[in-house]
C-alpha positions, 0 to 999 in steps of 0.5 A, a space after each residue: 470531487 468534494 462530494 465523493 470525498 465527503 461520502 468517503 469520509 462518512 464511510 471510513 472512520 479511520 483512514 489510515 494504514 491497517 498494517 501493524 508496525 512499530 518503526 519505519 523499517 517494520 513498515 517498509 518490510 510490511 509494505 514489501 510483503 503486502 504485494 499480492 497479499 492481504 494486510 490481514 495475512 501480512 499482520 499475522 506473518 509480521 507479528 512473529 517476524 518482527 519479534 526476532 527481526 525488527 531492525 535491518 541488522 536483525 533481518 540480515 542475520 536471519 538470512 534468506 532461509 530464516 526470513 522464508 521460514 516466517 513469511 512462507 504463507 505470503 505469495 511469492 515468498 521466495 522473491 520477497 525474502 531475497 528482496 527484504 534481505 538485500 534491502 536490509 543489507 543496503 539500509 545497513 551498509 548505505 544508510 547507517 541502518 536507517 530507512 531513507 526518507 526520500 523517494 530516490 533512495 527508497 526506490 534504490 533499495 531491492 524490491 522497492 518500487 514506486 508504490 512501496 516508496 510512496 506508502 513509506 513516505 506517506 505513512 512513515 514520514 508523513 510526506 505528501 504522496 499518493 500511492 496507487 495499489 490495486 484497490 485505488 486503481 480500481 475505485 478511481 476507474 469505477 468512479 470515473 476519476 481516471 480512465 487508465 490501467 496504468 498506476 503511474 498515470 492514475 497517481 499523477 491524475 489524482 495528485 493533480 485533482 487534489 491539494 498535496 496535503 490531502 493526498 495521504 488521507 484521500 489515498 486511504 479513503 479510496 483504498 479502504 473503500 475499495 477493500 470493504 465496499 467497492 471490492 474486485 468481486 461482488 462489490 456492494 453496488 446496491 447499497 453504495 452511496 457513490 452509485 450515482 458517480 459510478 461509471 460501471 454500476 449496472 454493467 455486467 463487468 464491474 470488476 474493471 
């Protein structure tokens, strides 16, 4: 485990979120938009969106149609617009306009699930969480760190393997490794420094 982490550290210079935001509310919206969408696309969308709506109140004033007009290049933008609007209303009405800093309150917001809540807590509030997205799930399975398609099980397993103060860093190391090296299609297996640990290297179906 330690050897894998050290290799990842040598490959990933800045293990941190690539989403662009200036406050925890913007972070929350960006993470909600990132579902089934690349961070690159989200950053393009939010660059314009956050100029007119950087607070929950501003977002509520935009309304669904207004939000949709900015995020329509994102997948599932209809549902995302509704969730962003409803979550923003909840933040205004229930949390005095501030993004809550605890898991239970975060997942009570419309459209906010386990992964989104964990990312906001880890990145925005510097709390010890281990978010699991498609990249993390894929890489953890390929390296034999877990053997499951269930993100929640993967999360619990990874948290049990590392000290809690390392969760955030290791999450980002694995995520960025999956994004740029161990991709879903055409992973860079030939030059991979973690090849000797990989469960699936050399197999025909390396997309698992």
